[in-house]
Residue frames as a rotation matrix with the C-alpha (Angstrom) as fourth column:
UNK 1
0.575 0.818 0.000 0.00
0.818 -0.575 0.000 0.00
0.000 0.000 -1.000 0.00
UNK 2
0.430 -0.492 -0.757 2.83
0.147 -0.789 0.597 2.38
-0.891 -0.368 -0.267 0.84
UNK 3
-0.610 -0.681 0.405 4.41
0.465 0.107 0.879 1.63
-0.642 0.724 0.252 -2.54
UNK 4
-0.214 0.647 0.732 1.19
0.930 -0.093 0.355 2.93
0.298 0.757 -0.582 -4.11
UNK 5
-0.724 -0.116 0.680 1.21
0.022 -0.989 -0.145 6.13
0.690 -0.090 0.718 -2.04
UNK 6
0.371 0.929 -0.008 -1.32
-0.059 0.032 0.998 4.91
0.927 -0.370 0.066 0.51
UNK 7
-0.504 -0.464 0.729 -1.27
-0.740 -0.203 -0.641 4.80
0.445 -0.862 -0.241 4.28
UNK 8
0.143 0.492 -0.859 -1.98
0.160 0.845 0.510 2.01
0.977 -0.210 0.042 6.72
UNK 9
-0.127 -0.161 0.979 -2.41
-0.929 -0.325 -0.174 1.63
0.346 -0.932 -0.109 10.45
UNK 10
-0.451 -0.098 -0.887 -1.67
0.064 0.988 -0.142 -1.63
0.890 -0.121 -0.439 12.24
UNK 11
0.164 0.565 0.809 -4.03
-0.891 -0.268 0.367 -2.47
0.424 -0.780 0.459 15.10
UNK 12
-0.383 -0.303 0.873 -4.12
-0.777 0.616 -0.128 -5.31
-0.499 -0.727 -0.471 17.63
UNK 13
-0.055 0.475 0.878 -6.45
0.093 0.878 -0.469 -7.35
-0.994 0.056 -0.092 15.46
UNK 14
0.507 0.248 0.825 -5.76
0.792 0.242 -0.560 -6.22
-0.339 0.938 -0.073 11.92
UNK 15
-0.710 -0.699 -0.087 -4.78
0.563 -0.636 0.528 -3.40
-0.424 0.326 0.845 9.62
UNK 16
0.473 0.805 -0.358 -6.64
0.383 -0.554 -0.740 -0.30
-0.794 0.213 -0.570 8.48
UNK 17
-0.522 -0.573 0.631 -6.00
0.821 -0.137 0.555 0.80
-0.232 0.808 0.542 4.90
UNK 18
-0.005 0.473 -0.881 -6.75
0.128 -0.873 -0.470 4.42
-0.992 -0.115 -0.056 4.09
UNK 19
0.825 0.408 0.391 -7.85
0.417 0.027 -0.909 5.50
-0.382 0.912 -0.148 0.60
UNK 20
-0.320 -0.923 0.215 -5.11
0.800 -0.142 0.583 6.26
-0.507 0.358 0.784 -1.90
UNK 21
0.044 0.341 -0.939 -5.36
0.004 -0.940 -0.341 9.87
-0.999 0.012 -0.043 -3.04
UNK 22
0.292 -0.033 -0.956 -3.98
-0.900 -0.347 -0.263 9.45
-0.323 0.937 -0.131 -6.57
UNK 23
0.936 0.016 0.353 -3.66
0.097 0.949 -0.300 6.41
-0.339 0.315 0.886 -8.78
UNK 24
0.001 -1.000 0.027 -0.09
0.164 0.027 0.986 5.53
-0.986 0.004 0.164 -9.72
UNK 25
0.814 0.234 -0.531 1.00
-0.431 -0.369 -0.823 6.83
-0.389 0.899 -0.200 -13.11
UNK 26
-0.124 -0.891 -0.437 4.26
-0.979 0.183 -0.094 4.89
0.164 0.416 -0.894 -13.35
UNK 27
0.362 0.215 -0.907 4.68
-0.296 0.949 0.107 1.14
0.884 0.230 0.407 -13.71
UNK 28
-0.196 -0.344 0.918 4.87
-0.981 0.077 -0.180 -0.70
-0.009 -0.936 -0.352 -10.40
UNK 29
-0.097 0.126 -0.987 5.32
-0.144 0.980 0.139 -4.42
0.985 0.156 -0.077 -9.80
UNK 30
0.344 0.346 0.873 3.70
-0.878 -0.210 0.430 -5.25
0.332 -0.914 0.232 -6.49
UNK 31
-0.766 -0.601 -0.229 5.42
-0.452 0.755 -0.475 -7.84
0.458 -0.261 -0.850 -4.29
UNK 32
0.330 0.932 -0.153 3.17
-0.550 0.321 0.771 -10.58
0.768 -0.170 0.618 -2.94
UNK 33
-0.249 -0.560 0.790 5.59
-0.967 0.095 -0.237 -12.14
0.058 -0.823 -0.565 -0.44
UNK 34
-0.861 -0.098 -0.499 4.47
-0.192 0.971 0.140 -15.61
0.471 0.217 -0.855 -1.51
UNK 35
-0.772 0.635 0.026 1.11
0.076 0.133 -0.988 -15.03
-0.631 -0.761 -0.151 0.21
UNK 36
-0.664 0.555 0.501 -1.99
0.726 0.319 0.609 -15.98
0.178 0.768 -0.615 -1.78
UNK 37
0.313 0.821 -0.477 -4.12
0.887 -0.432 -0.162 -13.43
-0.339 -0.373 -0.864 0.07
UNK 38
-0.037 -0.432 -0.901 -1.79
0.015 -0.902 0.432 -10.57
-0.999 0.002 0.039 -0.77
UNK 39
-0.912 -0.316 0.261 -1.62
0.221 0.157 0.962 -11.79
-0.345 0.936 -0.074 -4.37
UNK 40
-0.231 0.908 0.349 -5.40
0.969 0.181 0.170 -11.70
0.091 0.378 -0.921 -4.71
UNK 41
0.491 0.390 -0.779 -5.67
0.543 -0.836 -0.076 -8.18
-0.681 -0.386 -0.622 -3.29
UNK 42
-0.354 -0.717 -0.600 -2.86
-0.142 -0.593 0.792 -6.89
-0.924 0.366 0.109 -5.51
UNK 43
-0.840 0.083 0.536 -4.41
0.517 0.418 0.747 -8.60
-0.162 0.905 -0.394 -8.52
UNK 44
0.227 0.974 -0.019 -7.73
0.954 -0.227 -0.194 -6.87
-0.193 0.026 -0.981 -7.89
UNK 45
0.323 -0.199 -0.925 -5.95
0.080 -0.968 0.236 -3.51
-0.943 -0.150 -0.297 -7.77
UNK 46
-0.700 -0.712 -0.050 -4.16
-0.029 -0.041 0.999 -4.36
-0.713 0.701 0.008 -11.01
UNK 47
-0.352 0.639 0.684 -7.48
0.921 0.368 0.129 -4.91
-0.170 0.676 -0.718 -12.80
UNK 48
0.709 0.687 -0.160 -8.34
0.670 -0.727 -0.150 -1.24
-0.219 -0.001 -0.976 -12.25
UNK 49
0.642 -0.578 -0.503 -4.93
-0.405 -0.813 0.418 0.40
-0.651 -0.064 -0.756 -12.50
UNK 50
0.989 -0.142 -0.041 -3.15
0.035 0.497 -0.867 -0.39
0.143 0.856 0.497 -15.76
UNK 51
0.332 -0.927 0.175 0.26
-0.658 -0.360 -0.661 0.60
0.676 0.104 -0.730 -14.41
UNK 52
0.098 -0.253 0.963 0.27
-0.920 0.345 0.184 -2.17
-0.379 -0.904 -0.199 -11.80
UNK 53
0.158 -0.091 -0.983 1.58
-0.471 0.868 -0.156 -5.69
0.868 0.488 0.094 -12.16
UNK 54
0.735 0.166 0.658 1.78
-0.668 0.342 0.660 -8.51
-0.116 -0.925 0.362 -9.62
UNK 55
-0.343 -0.899 -0.271 4.89
-0.870 0.413 -0.269 -10.52
0.354 0.143 -0.924 -8.88
UNK 56
-0.980 -0.186 -0.076 4.39
-0.159 0.948 -0.274 -14.30
0.123 -0.257 -0.959 -8.57
UNK 57
-0.281 0.958 0.062 0.64
-0.948 -0.287 0.136 -14.49
0.148 -0.020 0.989 -9.32
UNK 58
-0.193 0.188 -0.963 0.75
-0.259 0.937 0.235 -18.29
0.946 0.295 -0.132 -9.16
UNK 59
-0.975 -0.206 0.078 0.49
-0.124 0.222 -0.967 -18.20
0.182 -0.953 -0.242 -5.36
UNK 60
-0.274 0.947 0.170 -3.31
-0.956 -0.249 -0.154 -18.03
-0.103 -0.205 0.973 -5.73
UNK 61
-0.085 0.226 -0.970 -3.26
-0.503 0.831 0.237 -21.69
0.860 0.508 0.042 -6.76
UNK 62
-0.946 -0.318 -0.070 -2.91
-0.085 0.451 -0.889 -22.57
0.314 -0.834 -0.453 -3.08
UNK 63
-0.708 0.704 -0.062 -6.51
0.177 0.092 -0.980 -21.66
-0.684 -0.704 -0.190 -2.24
UNK 64
0.400 0.863 -0.308 -8.22
-0.067 -0.308 -0.949 -20.42
-0.914 0.400 -0.066 -5.42
UNK 65
-0.478 -0.727 0.493 -6.67
0.405 0.316 0.858 -21.93
-0.779 0.610 0.144 -8.56
UNK 66
-0.112 0.528 0.842 -9.47
0.989 -0.025 0.147 -20.52
0.099 0.849 -0.519 -10.74
UNK 67
0.038 0.124 -0.992 -9.01
0.568 -0.819 -0.081 -16.95
-0.822 -0.560 -0.102 -9.43
UNK 68
-0.697 -0.377 -0.610 -7.80
-0.212 -0.704 0.677 -15.43
-0.685 0.601 0.411 -12.72
UNK 69
-0.832 0.507 0.226 -10.41
0.474 0.438 0.764 -17.36
0.288 0.743 -0.604 -14.68
UNK 70
0.042 0.871 -0.490 -13.07
0.976 -0.141 -0.167 -15.87
-0.215 -0.471 -0.856 -12.40
UNK 71
-0.221 -0.190 -0.956 -11.69
0.144 -0.976 0.161 -12.38
-0.964 -0.102 0.244 -12.96
UNK 72
-0.982 -0.166 -0.093 -11.85
-0.075 -0.112 0.991 -12.93
-0.174 0.980 0.098 -16.71
UNK 73
-0.485 0.871 0.078 -15.47
0.827 0.428 0.365 -14.10
0.284 0.241 -0.928 -16.46
UNK 74
0.233 0.533 -0.813 -16.23
0.763 -0.619 -0.187 -10.84
-0.603 -0.577 -0.551 -14.64
UNK 75
0.850 0.138 0.508 -14.72
0.493 -0.548 -0.676 -8.93
0.185 0.825 -0.534 -17.55
UNK 76
0.761 -0.641 -0.102 -11.38
-0.462 -0.645 0.608 -8.04
-0.455 -0.416 -0.787 -15.99
UNK 77
0.746 -0.631 -0.211 -8.24
0.135 0.453 -0.881 -8.54
0.652 0.629 0.423 -17.97
UNK 78
0.787 -0.561 0.258 -5.26
-0.416 -0.172 0.893 -9.33
-0.457 -0.810 -0.369 -15.81
UNK 79
0.686 -0.663 -0.300 -1.77
-0.077 0.344 -0.936 -9.72
0.723 0.665 0.185 -17.19
UNK 80
0.928 -0.336 -0.159 0.52
0.247 0.239 0.939 -11.25
-0.278 -0.911 0.305 -14.57
UNK 81
0.549 -0.835 0.035 4.15
-0.568 -0.403 -0.718 -10.20
0.613 0.374 -0.696 -14.27
UNK 82
0.925 -0.314 -0.215 6.93
0.380 0.725 0.575 -12.49
-0.025 -0.613 0.790 -13.03
């Protein structure tokens, strides 16, 4: 989130993500840290912001192997970056 210009606040039981003021205008490859949950969130952002790409999108296969197929059925084009 910070890489995108956003702010977060860590709490005892989670994390609060504050709205990002401006969409990125330069290309950014978002790290996913090998975590399928982070990969899915970053992938959703990448469907709306053409300058974003996701590193190691295959981590979604752990819990939701059809994730990108589902995005395509919803009309979202996602081009993974490795």
